[in-house]
N, C-alpha and C positions, 0 to 999 in steps of 0.2 A: 803335663799329663798326656799320655798317648791318645791320638785321635782314632787309631785303629786297634782292633783287638788281636790277641794271639791267633784267634780263628781266622781273621783276615790274613794275617801274615802267613800262616801255614797254607792257606789256599793259594795265595799269590806265589808261593815258592814252588807250586806244582804247575804253574802256567808260564809258558815261554814268552819272551819279549816279542817274538814274531807274532804270536797269537794275540797279544795285547795290542800290537800295532794295527792288526787287521780290525779288531774290535773297535778301536778308537777311530780308525779311518772311516768305518761305516757310520760313525756319529759325526762326521765332519771335522774331526780333530786329526789333521794330516801332518802335523809337525810336532810330534811328541817324542821322537827318537833323538837322543842327544848325538849330534854328529861328531865323528872323528875322535871318539874316546874308546879306549881299549882296556880290558882287564889286565892288571899286572900279574895276577896269580890264577891258578886253576881253582875255581870256586867249588867248594864242597856242597854248597847249596846257594840258591839265588839270594841276592841282596834285596831286602825289603825294608822300607822305613819311610817315615815322613821327612820331607825336605827341610833342612835347616841351612840357611844360605849365608854366603860370604861374598862380598863384591869388591873386586879390585878395579882401579882406574890407572891410566898411565901415570907414572911417577913424575913429580916435579922435583928436580934434584935438591933444591934448597929445603924442601919439606920432607925428604925421604932419604936421609943418609943412613948408613948401616946402624948408627946409634939408636934409631927409632925402636929397634928390637929390644932395647933395655927398658922401654916403657911398659909397666905392668898392664896398662890399658890399651896396648897395641891391639887393634881389631883382630888380627890373625890369631894371636895368643888367646884373646878373650873367646873367640869362636871355638877354639879347641877345648877350652875349659867350661863352656856353657852349652855346647851341643848336647841335647837331651839324650838319655839312654834310649836306644832303639831307633834313633834318627840317623839320617844320612846327611853328612856335610856336603853340600853342593856348592862349588866355587866358580864364580864368574871370573875367569882369568883372561877374558877378551880374546879367546882362541889363540893365545900367545904362550908358547911353551919356553920362550927364552928366559923368563924369570920364573923361579920355582914357586909353586903354590904352597908347598910344604915339603918337609923332608922326613926321614924315617923316625926321628925323635917325636915330632908332632903327631905323625900318623900312629905311632905306637901308643902315645898318650891317649889319643882318641879311641883307639881299640880298648885300652885298659879301662876307660870310662864307660864302656858299654855301648858305644855307637854301633850302628849297623853297617857303616861303610863310608867311603869318601869318593867324590867324583869331582874332577876338574877338567875344563876344556883347555887347560894349559898343561904343565908338566910338573913332575916331582923331582927333587934331588934324591939321591940315595935310592934310586929305583930298584936296584938289586936287593937291598935290605928290605924294602917294602914288599917286593915280590915274595920274599921268604916269610912274611907275616901271614898268619891265618886270619886275614882281614880283607874284605872286598875293597879293592882300590882301582879306580879307573882314571887314566890320564891320556893325553894326546901323544906324548913322547917324553923321554927324559929331558930335564932342564939342565942347562950348563951350570955347574956348581957355583961359579963366581957371580952370576948375574942376579944378585939378590935384590937390587933396587930399581929394576926397570918398570915395575908397577907397584902400587901401594894399596894396602887394604884400607877400605873406607867404611863400608856399611855391613852390619850383621842382621840377618833375618829380615831382609827386604826382598821384593820381587827382583829377579835377576834374569839375565840371559846366559845360558850355558850351552855351548855347542849349538847355537842358533835356535834354542828352545826357550820359551818363557817358563821360568820356574818360580812358583809362588810358595812362600813358607807354608808348610802343611800339606803340599801336594805329595802324592805317594810316588816313591821312587822304587822301581824294580830293575834289577840288573842281573844278567846272566852272562854266559860266555859270548853271546852275540852283541851285547851292548846294554844300554840303559834307556828305559822308557819312563816318562812322567805322566801320571794319571791324576786328573783333578779329583780332589778328595770327595766332592759332592756326588760323584757318580760311581764311587768305588764298589758299592754293593752290586749294582747292575752289571758293571764290567766283570766282576768276579763270576757272577752267575752265567753270563753269556760266554765268557772264556772257558769256563768249566765244560759247557756243552760243546763248544768248538773243539776243545782238547779231546773229549770223548769221541767226537766224530772223526777226528784225525787218526785216533787209535784204530777205529773201525776201518777207515780207508787204508791205512798201512797194512792191516791184517789181510784185507781183500787184495791189495796190490801184491803182497807177498804170496798170495795164493794163485796169482797169475791173472787177476781180473783187470780189464781195461779201465782207464780213468774216465772214459767217456760215459757220461751219465752218473758217474760215481763222485767225481771231484771236479766241479761242484755237483751237488746231487740234483741233476735235472730230470732224473728218472724217478717217478713217484714210488716205484717199487723199491728203489734204493733206500728211501726214508723209512718205508715199512720194515725193510730188513734191518735197518739201523736200530729201530725201536725194539725189535725182538732181540738183537744182539746186545743192546744196552741192558735189558732185563737180566740176561745171563752174566754179563760182565760185572754188574754192580752187586751181584749176590755174594 
């Protein structure tokens, strides 16, 4: 069952990862942006969903031959087949793109099952095919097609590290063209409300800057009159 509503999702899709980063930073959460992952495709809308995780460890050759992929209980395959609808599969690939986290067939299956996206701090095989999918996908860089067994899938839906960020199952994942942010579930409502206000203020600032106004006293709003003008502007903007 989803832990966030469609209303949550729709609101988060209107908020940039940059705004979320600032909001979380003010709360002391300064390491929520997944480092060195990039979208493969131009997103039609932001990626939003609960984190469902997969963890890789360095492979031990005697335990991780190519034949392990024939096992129906292989954690990578099970993760693809059990990731809930609307969730984002977040993969701990140890910041190592030499071995593929997945390829186009598995990502396509994830898309067809209704997942919201996929993120890895490693790489994907078949990156061009994944780029052509209408499915939010983030990785570090393409993986060498033959390096299948440099790491092995171990755990599903446990706390992981991805791009130097702690990701817990059920955390909220938001991705746009700038990257991916992780929001703790328990503060999602307050983050959404604060980010909505921040986004409105930035719209106001951009309008004033385009009119030729100086940013001094405007951004940040150190002039009391600026906030008064914003409140008047907001009434008209929201009508």
